[in-house]
C-alpha positions in Angstrom: -39.7 18.7 17.2 -36.4 17.1 16.5 -37.3 13.9 18.0 -38.2 11.0 15.5 -41.3 9.7 16.0 -41.8 7.1 18.2 -42.8 4.0 16.7 -45.4 1.1 18.7 -43.8 -1.6 16.9 -40.1 -0.7 18.3 -38.3 -3.2 20.1 -38.1 -0.4 23.3 -41.4 -0.4 23.4 -42.1 -4.4 24.6 -39.5 -3.6 27.4 -41.2 -3.5 30.9 -41.2 -0.6 33.0 -39.3 -0.2 36.2 -41.9 -1.3 39.1 -42.0 2.3 40.5 -40.7 5.2 38.5 -41.7 9.0 38.6 -42.1 11.3 35.6 -42.3 15.0 35.6 -44.4 17.3 33.2 -43.2 20.9 32.5 -46.1 22.3 30.7 -47.6 26.3 29.8 -48.9 26.4 33.5 -45.8 25.1 35.3 -44.8 21.3 36.4 -46.5 18.4 37.9 -44.9 14.8 38.7 -46.6 11.6 38.3 -45.5 8.9 40.4 -46.2 5.3 38.8 -46.8 1.9 40.2 -46.9 -0.8 37.8 -48.4 -3.4 40.1 -51.5 -1.1 39.8 -51.4 -2.2 35.9 -48.9 -3.0 34.3 -49.9 -3.0 30.3 -50.2 0.5 31.2 -47.5 1.4 33.2 -45.3 -0.4 30.3 -46.9 1.6 27.8 -46.7 5.1 29.6 -43.1 4.4 30.2 -42.4 3.9 26.7 -44.2 7.0 25.5 -42.6 9.3 28.1 -39.4 7.8 27.3 -39.7 8.6 23.5 -41.2 12.2 24.3 -44.1 11.4 23.0 -46.4 13.5 24.7 -44.2 17.2 24.2 -45.8 19.9 22.7 -49.3 18.2 22.8 -52.2 20.0 24.3 -54.3 18.9 27.3 -57.3 19.3 24.4 -60.1 18.0 26.8 -60.3 19.6 30.2 -63.6 19.3 32.2 -63.6 21.2 35.3 -64.2 18.9 38.1 -64.2 15.5 36.3 -60.7 15.0 34.5 -57.9 16.8 31.7 -57.2 14.5 28.9 -54.2 14.3 26.8 -51.9 12.0 24.5 -53.2 12.9 20.8 -49.6 13.8 19.6 -48.7 17.1 18.3 -48.0 15.9 14.2 -50.7 13.7 12.8 -48.3 11.4 10.8 -47.2 10.5 14.3 -51.0 9.7 15.3 -51.4 7.7 12.1 -48.6 4.8 13.4 -50.4 4.7 17.0 -54.1 4.4 16.1 -54.1 1.0 15.7 -51.7 -0.1 18.4 -53.8 -0.9 21.1 -53.2 -2.6 24.1 -55.3 -5.0 26.7 -57.0 -4.0 29.6 -55.4 -4.3 32.9 -57.6 -5.4 35.6 -58.5 -2.3 37.7 -56.7 -2.7 41.2 -57.0 0.9 42.1 -60.1 3.3 42.2 -60.1 6.3 40.1 -59.1 9.0 43.2 -58.6 12.8 42.2 -55.1 12.9 41.1 -55.0 9.2 40.0 -53.8 9.1 35.9 -55.4 6.6 33.9 -55.8 5.3 30.2 -58.6 6.9 28.4 -60.6 3.8 26.4 -63.2 3.4 23.9 -64.7 -0.2 25.4 -63.0 -3.3 25.7 -59.2 -3.5 24.7 -58.8 -0.1 22.8 -56.5 1.5 25.2 -53.6 3.6 22.7 -51.9 6.7 23.6 -54.6 8.9 25.8 -54.7 9.2 29.4 -56.7 11.3 31.6 -55.7 13.0 35.6 -58.9 12.7 37.6 -60.3 16.0 39.0 -62.4 14.5 41.4 -63.3 10.9 43.2 -64.4 9.4 39.6 -65.1 6.0 40.9 -68.0 5.1 38.7 -65.0 4.8 35.8 -63.9 1.9 38.0 -66.9 -0.2 37.0 -65.9 0.6 33.3 -62.7 -1.1 33.3 -60.5 2.2 33.6 -57.4 0.9 35.5 -55.6 3.7 37.2 -51.5 3.3 37.0 -50.5 6.2 38.9 -50.6 9.6 40.7 -49.6 13.3 41.0 -47.3 13.6 43.5 -46.9 17.1 43.3 -48.1 20.2 41.2 -52.0 18.8 41.7 -52.5 22.6 41.7 -50.8 23.0 38.3 -52.9 20.4 36.8 -56.0 21.8 38.4 -55.1 25.3 36.4 -55.3 23.7 32.8 -57.4 26.0 30.6 -61.0 24.3 31.0 -62.9 27.0 29.3 -63.7 24.9 25.7 -65.1 22.2 28.1 -66.5 18.9 26.0 -65.2 18.3 22.8 -67.5 18.1 19.9 -69.3 16.9 18.2 -71.1 16.7 22.4 -69.6 19.9 23.0 -67.7 22.8 21.8 -64.3 21.8 22.4 -61.6 20.6 20.0 -62.6 17.0 17.9 -60.8 14.1 18.4 -60.6 13.0 15.2 -59.4 16.5 13.8 -57.1 16.6 16.2 -55.5 13.0 14.9 -55.8 14.4 11.2 -54.5 17.5 11.3 -52.7 17.9 14.7 -51.6 21.1 16.5 -52.0 23.4 13.9 -56.0 23.0 14.2 -55.8 23.6 18.0 -53.7 26.8 17.9 -55.8 28.2 15.2 -59.4 27.4 16.9 -58.8 26.7 20.1 -55.5 29.2 21.3 -55.9 29.1 24.9 -54.9 25.0 25.3 -52.6 24.1 27.6 -49.7 21.9 26.3 -46.5 19.9 27.3 -43.1 21.3 27.2 -41.4 18.8 28.0 -41.8 15.1 30.1 -38.5 13.7 32.0 -38.4 10.4 34.5 -36.9 11.2 37.7 -34.1 9.1 39.3 
């Protein structure tokens, strides 16, 4: 892509997001819009705002799409950019809202490990609330598009036969295009006024 890499240590990464903002995702399946509520999870909302403004998600694949559960994205297309963000964790936000269908939440690998991966819930995944997963927004338009994202590869390796996250981080889109060509992807994101 023609944009410079987004850096976690850039001054704008420290800026607070607006209290409410909307983001349109233009994808290979169509468009959907997310409304973010900073009050739900301020640190998550701030990080998401920075990532969207920096066009971080463009060309990134929906690499983990599990019917009836959720779809996950947020590993960048280029491994050099992934490397910049691997250790750029943010602290957990208290869970204020539940992981209902259509809500978007940062993926976590334990306490205070959120970086750039997010998921959209396909069903009411309330069990995730107790695991510290704090939604920061929800799909307000185009949930039918989110529902259509290609889910045929299922759970990622090593547990399933889908893409291996560490390989995506190390090899980027060429790995996914070669081995998982049906994955849907994000063409563009824009903050709506």
